[in-house]
Backbone as XML, in Angstrom:
<?xml version="1.0"?>
<chain id="A" units="angstrom">
  <residue number="1" name="MET">
    <atom name="N" x="15.597" y="4.660" z="33.031"/>
    <atom name="CA" x="15.573" y="5.983" z="33.596"/>
    <atom name="C" x="15.680" y="5.906" z="35.125"/>
  </residue>
  <residue number="2" name="ALA">
    <atom name="N" x="14.980" y="4.944" z="35.708"/>
    <atom name="CA" x="15.060" y="4.794" z="37.150"/>
    <atom name="C" x="16.447" y="4.329" z="37.557"/>
  </residue>
  <residue number="3" name="TYR">
    <atom name="N" x="17.159" y="3.686" z="36.655"/>
    <atom name="CA" x="18.506" y="3.201" z="36.929"/>
    <atom name="C" x="19.432" y="4.351" z="37.316"/>
  </residue>
  <residue number="4" name="ARG">
    <atom name="N" x="19.243" y="5.493" z="36.703"/>
    <atom name="CA" x="20.080" y="6.656" z="36.981"/>
    <atom name="C" x="19.914" y="7.136" z="38.422"/>
  </residue>
  <residue number="5" name="PHE">
    <atom name="N" x="18.698" y="7.033" z="38.953"/>
    <atom name="CA" x="18.453" y="7.478" z="40.313"/>
    <atom name="C" x="18.866" y="6.438" z="41.347"/>
  </residue>
  <residue number="6" name="VAL">
    <atom name="N" x="18.837" y="5.163" z="40.982"/>
    <atom name="CA" x="19.154" y="4.080" z="41.910"/>
    <atom name="C" x="20.650" y="3.823" z="41.951"/>
  </residue>
  <residue number="7" name="GLN">
    <atom name="N" x="21.371" y="4.151" z="40.916"/>
    <atom name="CA" x="22.795" y="3.830" z="40.800"/>
    <atom name="C" x="23.641" y="4.359" z="41.964"/>
  </residue>
  <residue number="8" name="PRO">
    <atom name="N" x="23.491" y="5.587" z="42.384"/>
    <atom name="CA" x="24.321" y="6.041" z="43.516"/>
    <atom name="C" x="24.011" y="5.313" z="44.818"/>
  </residue>
  <residue number="9" name="LEU">
    <atom name="N" x="22.804" y="4.761" z="44.947"/>
    <atom name="CA" x="22.429" y="4.074" z="46.170"/>
    <atom name="C" x="23.012" y="2.660" z="46.246"/>
  </residue>
  <residue number="10" name="ILE">
    <atom name="N" x="23.356" y="2.079" z="45.111"/>
    <atom name="CA" x="23.863" y="0.718" z="45.089"/>
    <atom name="C" x="25.364" y="0.747" z="45.330"/>
  </residue>
  <residue number="11" name="ARG">
    <atom name="N" x="25.805" y="0.034" z="46.384"/>
    <atom name="CA" x="27.222" y="0.055" z="46.733"/>
    <atom name="C" x="27.892" y="-1.303" z="46.494"/>
  </residue>
  <residue number="12" name="SER">
    <atom name="N" x="27.173" y="-2.393" z="46.648"/>
    <atom name="CA" x="27.813" y="-3.699" z="46.577"/>
    <atom name="C" x="27.928" y="-4.173" z="45.132"/>
  </residue>
  <residue number="13" name="ASN">
    <atom name="N" x="28.935" y="-4.972" z="44.856"/>
    <atom name="CA" x="29.126" y="-5.533" z="43.520"/>
    <atom name="C" x="28.019" y="-6.514" z="43.164"/>
  </residue>
  <residue number="14" name="ALA">
    <atom name="N" x="27.507" y="-7.250" z="44.149"/>
    <atom name="CA" x="26.439" y="-8.219" z="43.901"/>
    <atom name="C" x="25.184" y="-7.497" z="43.411"/>
  </residue>
  <residue number="15" name="ALA">
    <atom name="N" x="24.852" y="-6.409" z="44.053"/>
    <atom name="CA" x="23.674" y="-5.657" z="43.640"/>
    <atom name="C" x="23.870" y="-5.079" z="42.239"/>
  </residue>
  <residue number="16" name="ARG">
    <atom name="N" x="25.071" y="-4.629" z="41.933"/>
    <atom name="CA" x="25.352" y="-4.112" z="40.585"/>
    <atom name="C" x="25.224" y="-5.194" z="39.525"/>
  </residue>
  <residue number="17" name="SER">
    <atom name="N" x="25.734" y="-6.387" z="39.830"/>
    <atom name="CA" x="25.662" y="-7.458" z="38.846"/>
    <atom name="C" x="24.214" y="-7.889" z="38.617"/>
  </residue>
  <residue number="18" name="ILE">
    <atom name="N" x="23.407" y="-7.927" z="39.677"/>
    <atom name="CA" x="21.990" y="-8.271" z="39.512"/>
    <atom name="C" x="21.293" y="-7.217" z="38.667"/>
  </residue>
  <residue number="19" name="LEU">
    <atom name="N" x="21.587" y="-5.976" z="38.912"/>
    <atom name="CA" x="20.971" y="-4.896" z="38.156"/>
    <atom name="C" x="21.384" y="-4.962" z="36.692"/>
  </residue>
  <residue number="20" name="ASN">
    <atom name="N" x="22.656" y="-5.238" z="36.435"/>
    <atom name="CA" x="23.123" y="-5.335" z="35.050"/>
    <atom name="C" x="22.508" y="-6.527" z="34.336"/>
  </residue>
  <residue number="21" name="VAL">
    <atom name="N" x="22.365" y="-7.674" z="35.008"/>
    <atom name="CA" x="21.758" y="-8.855" z="34.395"/>
    <atom name="C" x="20.311" y="-8.568" z="34.048"/>
  </residue>
  <residue number="22" name="SER">
    <atom name="N" x="19.586" y="-7.967" z="34.987"/>
    <atom name="CA" x="18.186" y="-7.676" z="34.701"/>
    <atom name="C" x="18.069" y="-6.645" z="33.584"/>
  </residue>
  <residue number="23" name="LYS">
    <atom name="N" x="19.014" y="-5.755" z="33.470"/>
    <atom name="CA" x="18.996" y="-4.758" z="32.405"/>
    <atom name="C" x="19.268" y="-5.414" z="31.055"/>
  </residue>
  <residue number="24" name="GLN">
    <atom name="N" x="20.140" y="-6.413" z="31.034"/>
    <atom name="CA" x="20.461" y="-7.083" z="29.782"/>
    <atom name="C" x="19.329" y="-7.973" z="29.306"/>
  </residue>
  <residue number="25" name="GLN">
    <atom name="N" x="18.519" y="-8.475" z="30.191"/>
    <atom name="CA" x="17.475" y="-9.410" z="29.810"/>
    <atom name="C" x="16.238" y="-8.721" z="29.246"/>
  </residue>
  <residue number="26" name="VAL">
    <atom name="N" x="16.138" y="-7.442" z="29.376"/>
    <atom name="CA" x="14.983" y="-6.714" z="28.860"/>
    <atom name="C" x="15.060" y="-6.702" z="27.348"/>
  </residue>
  <residue number="27" name="ARG">
    <atom name="N" x="13.964" y="-7.072" z="26.722"/>
    <atom name="CA" x="13.917" y="-7.107" z="25.268"/>
    <atom name="C" x="12.850" y="-6.125" z="24.806"/>
  </residue>
  <residue number="28" name="ASN">
    <atom name="N" x="13.210" y="-5.226" z="23.943"/>
    <atom name="CA" x="12.285" y="-4.180" z="23.524"/>
    <atom name="C" x="11.701" y="-4.462" z="22.144"/>
  </residue>
  <residue number="29" name="ASP">
    <atom name="N" x="11.416" y="-5.718" z="21.858"/>
    <atom name="CA" x="10.813" y="-6.056" z="20.576"/>
    <atom name="C" x="9.304" y="-5.945" z="20.677"/>
  </residue>
  <residue number="30" name="GLY">
    <atom name="N" x="8.713" y="-5.351" z="19.672"/>
    <atom name="CA" x="7.269" y="-5.284" z="19.618"/>
    <atom name="C" x="6.725" y="-6.499" z="18.887"/>
  </residue>
  <residue number="31" name="ILE">
    <atom name="N" x="5.406" y="-6.537" z="18.733"/>
    <atom name="CA" x="4.811" y="-7.675" z="18.045"/>
    <atom name="C" x="5.062" y="-7.605" z="16.544"/>
  </residue>
  <residue number="32" name="PHE">
    <atom name="N" x="5.448" y="-6.443" z="16.028"/>
    <atom name="CA" x="5.685" y="-6.302" z="14.598"/>
    <atom name="C" x="7.166" y="-6.348" z="14.237"/>
  </residue>
  <residue number="33" name="THR">
    <atom name="N" x="8.035" y="-6.697" z="15.181"/>
    <atom name="CA" x="9.460" y="-6.769" z="14.903"/>
    <atom name="C" x="9.726" y="-7.938" z="13.976"/>
  </residue>
  <residue number="34" name="LYS">
    <atom name="N" x="10.459" y="-7.672" z="12.918"/>
    <atom name="CA" x="10.776" y="-8.723" z="11.960"/>
    <atom name="C" x="12.286" y="-8.774" z="11.811"/>
  </residue>
  <residue number="35" name="TYR">
    <atom name="N" x="12.824" y="-9.962" z="11.939"/>
    <atom name="CA" x="14.250" y="-10.117" z="11.788"/>
    <atom name="C" x="14.555" y="-10.430" z="10.339"/>
  </residue>
  <residue number="36" name="ARG">
    <atom name="N" x="15.485" y="-9.705" z="9.775"/>
    <atom name="CA" x="15.798" y="-9.775" z="8.360"/>
    <atom name="C" x="16.709" y="-10.959" z="8.075"/>
  </residue>
  <residue number="37" name="GLU">
    <atom name="N" x="16.415" y="-11.633" z="6.965"/>
    <atom name="CA" x="17.300" y="-12.696" z="6.517"/>
    <atom name="C" x="18.499" y="-12.063" z="5.821"/>
  </residue>
  <residue number="38" name="PRO">
    <atom name="N" x="19.660" y="-12.649" z="5.960"/>
    <atom name="CA" x="20.818" y="-12.088" z="5.265"/>
    <atom name="C" x="20.660" y="-12.273" z="3.754"/>
  </residue>
  <residue number="39" name="PRO">
    <atom name="N" x="21.132" y="-11.341" z="2.958"/>
    <atom name="CA" x="20.964" y="-11.450" z="1.510"/>
    <atom name="C" x="21.740" y="-12.646" z="0.963"/>
  </residue>
  <residue number="40" name="ASN">
    <atom name="N" x="21.143" y="-13.316" z="-0.041"/>
    <atom name="CA" x="21.825" y="-14.448" z="-0.649"/>
    <atom name="C" x="22.183" y="-14.195" z="-2.107"/>
  </residue>
  <residue number="41" name="GLY">
    <atom name="N" x="21.986" y="-12.974" z="-2.600"/>
    <atom name="CA" x="22.389" y="-12.622" z="-3.947"/>
    <atom name="C" x="21.304" y="-12.801" z="-4.992"/>
  </residue>
  <residue number="42" name="PHE">
    <atom name="N" x="20.116" y="-13.244" z="-4.603"/>
    <atom name="CA" x="19.043" y="-13.454" z="-5.560"/>
    <atom name="C" x="17.927" y="-12.452" z="-5.288"/>
  </residue>
  <residue number="43" name="LEU">
    <atom name="N" x="17.137" y="-12.168" z="-6.315"/>
    <atom name="CA" x="16.034" y="-11.220" z="-6.189"/>
    <atom name="C" x="14.989" y="-11.772" z="-5.220"/>
  </residue>
  <residue number="44" name="PHE">
    <atom name="N" x="14.562" y="-10.974" z="-4.261"/>
    <atom name="CA" x="13.592" y="-11.331" z="-3.226"/>
    <atom name="C" x="14.039" y="-12.548" z="-2.420"/>
  </residue>
  <residue number="45" name="ASN">
    <atom name="N" x="15.339" y="-12.812" z="-2.382"/>
    <atom name="CA" x="15.919" y="-13.910" z="-1.613"/>
    <atom name="C" x="15.410" y="-15.274" z="-2.076"/>
  </residue>
  <residue number="46" name="ARG">
    <atom name="N" x="14.990" y="-15.384" z="-3.338"/>
    <atom name="CA" x="14.493" y="-16.655" z="-3.871"/>
    <atom name="C" x="15.540" y="-17.247" z="-4.794"/>
  </residue>
  <residue number="47" name="LYS">
    <atom name="N" x="15.848" y="-18.473" z="-4.576"/>
    <atom name="CA" x="16.801" y="-19.155" z="-5.439"/>
    <atom name="C" x="16.120" y="-19.515" z="-6.750"/>
  </residue>
  <residue number="48" name="PRO">
    <atom name="N" x="16.881" y="-19.570" z="-7.858"/>
    <atom name="CA" x="16.255" y="-19.905" z="-9.140"/>
    <atom name="C" x="15.684" y="-21.320" z="-9.129"/>
  </residue>
  <residue number="49" name="LEU">
    <atom name="N" x="14.609" y="-21.495" z="-9.899"/>
    <atom name="CA" x="13.965" y="-22.797" z="-9.966"/>
    <atom name="C" x="14.763" y="-23.740" z="-10.855"/>
  </residue>
  <residue number="50" name="LYS">
    <atom name="N" x="14.630" y="-25.002" z="-10.575"/>
    <atom name="CA" x="15.287" y="-26.013" z="-11.398"/>
    <atom name="C" x="14.546" y="-26.119" z="-12.723"/>
  </residue>
  <residue number="51" name="PRO">
    <atom name="N" x="15.191" y="-26.596" z="-13.771"/>
    <atom name="CA" x="14.502" y="-26.735" z="-15.069"/>
    <atom name="C" x="13.273" y="-27.641" z="-14.951"/>
  </residue>
  <residue number="52" name="GLY">
    <atom name="N" x="12.149" y="-27.180" z="-15.492"/>
    <atom name="CA" x="10.910" y="-27.939" z="-15.447"/>
    <atom name="C" x="10.098" y="-27.735" z="-14.178"/>
  </residue>
  <residue number="53" name="GLU">
    <atom name="N" x="10.619" y="-27.010" z="-13.218"/>
    <atom name="CA" x="9.910" y="-26.776" z="-11.963"/>
    <atom name="C" x="9.077" y="-25.497" z="-12.078"/>
  </residue>
  <residue number="54" name="LYS">
    <atom name="N" x="7.848" y="-25.525" z="-11.561"/>
    <atom name="CA" x="6.964" y="-24.361" z="-11.614"/>
    <atom name="C" x="6.924" y="-23.682" z="-10.253"/>
  </residue>
  <residue number="55" name="ARG">
    <atom name="N" x="6.765" y="-22.365" z="-10.292"/>
    <atom name="CA" x="6.660" y="-21.602" z="-9.052"/>
    <atom name="C" x="5.245" y="-21.725" z="-8.514"/>
  </residue>
  <residue number="56" name="GLN">
    <atom name="N" x="5.122" y="-21.969" z="-7.228"/>
    <atom name="CA" x="3.816" y="-22.067" z="-6.581"/>
    <atom name="C" x="3.359" y="-20.679" z="-6.147"/>
  </residue>
  <residue number="57" name="TRP">
    <atom name="N" x="2.091" y="-20.396" z="-6.398"/>
    <atom name="CA" x="1.541" y="-19.121" z="-5.953"/>
    <atom name="C" x="1.378" y="-19.142" z="-4.437"/>
  </residue>
  <residue number="58" name="GLU">
    <atom name="N" x="1.588" y="-17.985" z="-3.831"/>
    <atom name="CA" x="1.324" y="-17.855" z="-2.409"/>
    <atom name="C" x="-0.173" y="-17.609" z="-2.209"/>
  </residue>
  <residue number="59" name="ASP">
    <atom name="N" x="-0.625" y="-17.671" z="-0.959"/>
    <atom name="CA" x="-2.061" y="-17.599" z="-0.682"/>
    <atom name="C" x="-2.686" y="-16.268" z="-1.083"/>
  </residue>
  <residue number="60" name="TRP">
    <atom name="N" x="-1.935" y="-15.186" z="-1.000"/>
    <atom name="CA" x="-2.501" y="-13.862" z="-1.258"/>
    <atom name="C" x="-2.538" y="-13.528" z="-2.742"/>
  </residue>
  <residue number="61" name="GLU">
    <atom name="N" x="-1.783" y="-14.211" z="-3.575"/>
    <atom name="CA" x="-1.640" y="-13.809" z="-4.978"/>
    <atom name="C" x="-2.930" y="-13.910" z="-5.795"/>
  </residue>
  <residue number="62" name="PRO">
    <atom name="N" x="-3.697" y="-15.004" z="-5.750"/>
    <atom name="CA" x="-4.933" y="-15.027" z="-6.555"/>
    <atom name="C" x="-5.916" y="-13.934" z="-6.151"/>
  </residue>
  <residue number="63" name="ILE">
    <atom name="N" x="-6.043" y="-13.697" z="-4.857"/>
    <atom name="CA" x="-6.966" y="-12.657" z="-4.384"/>
    <atom name="C" x="-6.513" y="-11.288" z="-4.882"/>
  </residue>
  <residue number="64" name="TRP">
    <atom name="N" x="-5.207" y="-11.039" z="-4.822"/>
    <atom name="CA" x="-4.646" y="-9.753" z="-5.238"/>
    <atom name="C" x="-4.877" y="-9.520" z="-6.729"/>
  </residue>
  <residue number="65" name="TYR">
    <atom name="N" x="-4.565" y="-10.514" z="-7.555"/>
    <atom name="CA" x="-4.694" y="-10.348" z="-9.004"/>
    <atom name="C" x="-6.151" y="-10.231" z="-9.433"/>
  </residue>
  <residue number="66" name="VAL">
    <atom name="N" x="-7.026" y="-11.032" z="-8.853"/>
    <atom name="CA" x="-8.451" y="-10.943" z="-9.191"/>
    <atom name="C" x="-9.011" y="-9.596" z="-8.732"/>
  </residue>
  <residue number="67" name="GLY">
    <atom name="N" x="-8.610" y="-9.151" z="-7.564"/>
    <atom name="CA" x="-9.099" y="-7.861" z="-7.056"/>
    <atom name="C" x="-8.668" y="-6.699" z="-7.923"/>
  </residue>
  <residue number="68" name="TRP">
    <atom name="N" x="-7.373" y="-6.667" z="-8.301"/>
    <atom name="CA" x="-6.906" y="-5.570" z="-9.154"/>
    <atom name="C" x="-7.497" y="-5.655" z="-10.558"/>
  </residue>
  <residue number="69" name="GLY">
    <atom name="N" x="-7.675" y="-6.859" z="-11.077"/>
    <atom name="CA" x="-8.300" y="-7.009" z="-12.399"/>
    <atom name="C" x="-9.730" y="-6.507" z="-12.390"/>
  </residue>
  <residue number="70" name="THR">
    <atom name="N" x="-10.480" y="-6.866" z="-11.347"/>
    <atom name="CA" x="-11.862" y="-6.408" z="-11.232"/>
    <atom name="C" x="-11.931" y="-4.892" z="-11.077"/>
  </residue>
  <residue number="71" name="ALA">
    <atom name="N" x="-11.058" y="-4.331" z="-10.256"/>
    <atom name="CA" x="-11.055" y="-2.876" z="-10.062"/>
    <atom name="C" x="-10.717" y="-2.154" z="-11.362"/>
  </residue>
  <residue number="72" name="THR">
    <atom name="N" x="-9.765" y="-2.695" z="-12.126"/>
    <atom name="CA" x="-9.397" y="-2.079" z="-13.405"/>
    <atom name="C" x="-10.545" y="-2.153" z="-14.395"/>
  </residue>
  <residue number="73" name="LEU">
    <atom name="N" x="-11.217" y="-3.296" z="-14.460"/>
    <atom name="CA" x="-12.353" y="-3.454" z="-15.368"/>
    <atom name="C" x="-13.480" y="-2.487" z="-15.012"/>
  </residue>
  <residue number="74" name="ILE">
    <atom name="N" x="-13.788" y="-2.362" z="-13.740"/>
    <atom name="CA" x="-14.841" y="-1.429" z="-13.300"/>
    <atom name="C" x="-14.452" y="0.010" z="-13.644"/>
  </residue>
  <residue number="75" name="ALA">
    <atom name="N" x="-13.175" y="0.356" z="-13.447"/>
    <atom name="CA" x="-12.729" y="1.720" z="-13.760"/>
    <atom name="C" x="-12.813" y="2.007" z="-15.254"/>
  </residue>
  <residue number="76" name="VAL">
    <atom name="N" x="-12.408" y="1.047" z="-16.085"/>
    <atom name="CA" x="-12.451" y="1.262" z="-17.544"/>
    <atom name="C" x="-13.886" y="1.405" z="-18.020"/>
  </residue>
  <residue number="77" name="VAL">
    <atom name="N" x="-14.767" y="0.514" z="-17.582"/>
    <atom name="CA" x="-16.172" y="0.585" z="-18.007"/>
    <atom name="C" x="-16.820" y="1.860" z="-17.467"/>
  </residue>
  <residue number="78" name="GLY">
    <atom name="N" x="-16.522" y="2.201" z="-16.221"/>
    <atom name="CA" x="-17.096" y="3.417" z="-15.642"/>
    <atom name="C" x="-16.637" y="4.678" z="-16.350"/>
  </residue>
  <residue number="79" name="LEU">
    <atom name="N" x="-15.363" y="4.735" z="-16.724"/>
    <atom name="CA" x="-14.878" y="5.917" z="-17.439"/>
    <atom name="C" x="-15.400" y="5.979" z="-18.864"/>
  </residue>
  <residue number="80" name="TYR">
    <atom name="N" x="-15.640" y="4.822" z="-19.473"/>
    <atom name="CA" x="-16.178" y="4.819" z="-20.837"/>
    <atom name="C" x="-17.611" y="5.347" z="-20.861"/>
  </residue>
  <residue number="81" name="PHE">
    <atom name="N" x="-18.413" y="4.965" z="-19.868"/>
    <atom name="CA" x="-19.820" y="5.349" z="-19.830"/>
    <atom name="C" x="-20.096" y="6.537" z="-18.921"/>
  </residue>
  <residue number="82" name="LYS">
    <atom name="N" x="-19.078" y="7.282" z="-18.527"/>
    <atom name="CA" x="-19.324" y="8.409" z="-17.635"/>
    <atom name="C" x="-20.107" y="9.499" z="-18.366"/>
  </residue>
  <residue number="83" name="PRO">
    <atom name="N" x="-20.937" y="10.234" z="-17.659"/>
    <atom name="CA" x="-21.736" y="11.272" z="-18.321"/>
    <atom name="C" x="-20.849" y="12.406" z="-18.829"/>
  </residue>
  <residue number="84" name="ASP">
    <atom name="N" x="-21.283" y="12.977" z="-19.926"/>
    <atom name="CA" x="-20.544" y="14.086" z="-20.535"/>
    <atom name="C" x="-21.023" y="15.376" z="-19.889"/>
  </residue>
  <residue number="85" name="ASP">
    <atom name="N" x="-20.301" y="15.851" z="-18.898"/>
    <atom name="CA" x="-20.734" y="17.026" z="-18.158"/>
    <atom name="C" x="-19.760" y="18.194" z="-18.306"/>
  </residue>
  <residue number="86" name="ASN">
    <atom name="N" x="-19.063" y="18.232" z="-19.420"/>
    <atom name="CA" x="-18.151" y="19.328" z="-19.681"/>
    <atom name="C" x="-18.959" y="20.570" z="-20.062"/>
  </residue>
  <residue number="87" name="LEU">
    <atom name="N" x="-18.630" y="21.696" z="-19.483"/>
    <atom name="CA" x="-19.391" y="22.928" z="-19.704"/>
    <atom name="C" x="-19.308" y="23.388" z="-21.166"/>
  </residue>
  <residue number="88" name="LEU">
    <atom name="N" x="-18.151" y="23.295" z="-21.774"/>
    <atom name="CA" x="-18.004" y="23.739" z="-23.164"/>
    <atom name="C" x="-18.793" y="22.859" z="-24.126"/>
  </residue>
  <residue number="89" name="ASP">
    <atom name="N" x="-18.807" y="21.558" z="-23.881"/>
    <atom name="CA" x="-19.599" y="20.668" z="-24.739"/>
    <atom name="C" x="-21.085" y="20.968" z="-24.603"/>
  </residue>
  <residue number="90" name="TRP">
    <atom name="N" x="-21.554" y="21.205" z="-23.387"/>
    <atom name="CA" x="-22.958" y="21.542" z="-23.184"/>
    <atom name="C" x="-23.298" y="22.852" z="-23.896"/>
  </residue>
  <residue number="91" name="ALA">
    <atom name="N" x="-22.427" y="23.846" z="-23.781"/>
    <atom name="CA" x="-22.687" y="25.151" z="-24.413"/>
    <atom name="C" x="-22.713" y="25.008" z="-25.934"/>
  </residue>
  <residue number="92" name="ARG">
    <atom name="N" x="-21.822" y="24.180" z="-26.477"/>
    <atom name="CA" x="-21.814" y="23.990" z="-27.933"/>
    <atom name="C" x="-23.112" y="23.325" z="-28.400"/>
  </residue>
  <residue number="93" name="ARG">
    <atom name="N" x="-23.551" y="22.288" z="-27.674"/>
    <atom name="CA" x="-24.810" y="21.615" z="-28.054"/>
    <atom name="C" x="-25.995" y="22.572" z="-27.932"/>
  </residue>
  <residue number="94" name="GLU">
    <atom name="N" x="-26.011" y="23.362" z="-26.868"/>
    <atom name="CA" x="-27.107" y="24.316" z="-26.680"/>
    <atom name="C" x="-27.101" y="25.381" z="-27.773"/>
  </residue>
  <residue number="95" name="ALA">
    <atom name="N" x="-25.919" y="25.844" z="-28.160"/>
    <atom name="CA" x="-25.831" y="26.845" z="-29.231"/>
    <atom name="C" x="-26.302" y="26.264" z="-30.560"/>
  </residue>
  <residue number="96" name="GLU">
    <atom name="N" x="-25.931" y="25.006" z="-30.832"/>
    <atom name="CA" x="-26.387" y="24.375" z="-32.078"/>
    <atom name="C" x="-27.900" y="24.219" z="-32.098"/>
  </residue>
  <residue number="97" name="ILE">
    <atom name="N" x="-28.494" y="23.872" z="-30.964"/>
    <atom name="CA" x="-29.960" y="23.747" z="-30.895"/>
    <atom name="C" x="-30.615" y="25.101" z="-31.132"/>
  </residue>
  <residue number="98" name="ARG">
    <atom name="N" x="-30.110" y="26.161" z="-30.514"/>
    <atom name="CA" x="-30.708" y="27.497" z="-30.686"/>
    <atom name="C" x="-30.533" y="28.017" z="-32.114"/>
  </residue>
  <residue number="99" name="ILE">
    <atom name="N" x="-29.369" y="27.752" z="-32.712"/>
    <atom name="CA" x="-29.149" y="28.176" z="-34.110"/>
    <atom name="C" x="-30.104" y="27.426" z="-35.034"/>
  </residue>
  <residue number="100" name="ALA">
    <atom name="N" x="-30.314" y="26.127" z="-34.774"/>
    <atom name="CA" x="-31.248" y="25.358" z="-35.598"/>
    <atom name="C" x="-32.663" y="25.894" z="-35.441"/>
  </residue>
  <residue number="101" name="GLU">
    <atom name="N" x="-33.055" y="26.273" z="-34.224"/>
    <atom name="CA" x="-34.390" y="26.846" z="-34.004"/>
    <atom name="C" x="-34.550" y="28.175" z="-34.739"/>
  </residue>
  <residue number="102" name="ILE">
    <atom name="N" x="-33.497" y="29.022" z="-34.677"/>
    <atom name="CA" x="-33.555" y="30.333" z="-35.333"/>
    <atom name="C" x="-33.643" y="30.143" z="-36.845"/>
  </residue>
  <residue number="103" name="GLU">
    <atom name="N" x="-32.848" y="29.208" z="-37.416"/>
    <atom name="CA" x="-32.890" y="28.961" z="-38.868"/>
    <atom name="C" x="-34.239" y="28.387" z="-39.293"/>
  </residue>
  <residue number="104" name="ALA">
    <atom name="N" x="-34.829" y="27.524" z="-38.435"/>
    <atom name="CA" x="-36.138" y="26.970" z="-38.760"/>
    <atom name="C" x="-37.207" y="28.067" z="-38.726"/>
  </residue>
  <residue number="105" name="ALA">
    <atom name="N" x="-37.088" y="29.016" z="-37.775"/>
    <atom name="CA" x="-38.068" y="30.122" z="-37.712"/>
    <atom name="C" x="-37.906" y="31.049" z="-38.897"/>
  </residue>
  <residue number="106" name="GLU">
    <atom name="N" x="-36.688" y="31.294" z="-39.380"/>
    <atom name="CA" x="-36.464" y="32.165" z="-40.526"/>
    <atom name="C" x="-36.923" y="31.496" z="-41.813"/>
  </residue>
  <residue number="107" name="ALA">
    <atom name="N" x="-36.823" y="30.175" z="-41.896"/>
    <atom name="CA" x="-37.209" y="29.452" z="-43.104"/>
    <atom name="C" x="-38.723" y="29.479" z="-43.285"/>
  </residue>
  <residue number="108" name="GLU">
    <atom name="N" x="-39.503" y="29.609" z="-42.239"/>
    <atom name="CA" x="-40.958" y="29.646" z="-42.341"/>
    <atom name="C" x="-41.394" y="30.984" z="-42.742"/>
  </residue>
</chain>
């Protein structure tokens, strides 16, 4: 942006070339810039394994699988034992209790 204001002030070719060189050397890559590998035709850029060769797990894979397995197990057990707090089920149970009380009082 400052280049636009300085440009009319620069008259010599040497000054222009220095300015252009310094402009070309600026790199605007952040710390998260990732350069992509060119595709090689295989899924996830992995070449097929040779016969009898096993794939090695990466460092994050055991933690990921154990974590998701544990979370799934906790969710299944928690949903199985969750309290029955449905309003219609409560009303039905309460109505059955009151009807049983009324029938017991009439039977006496």
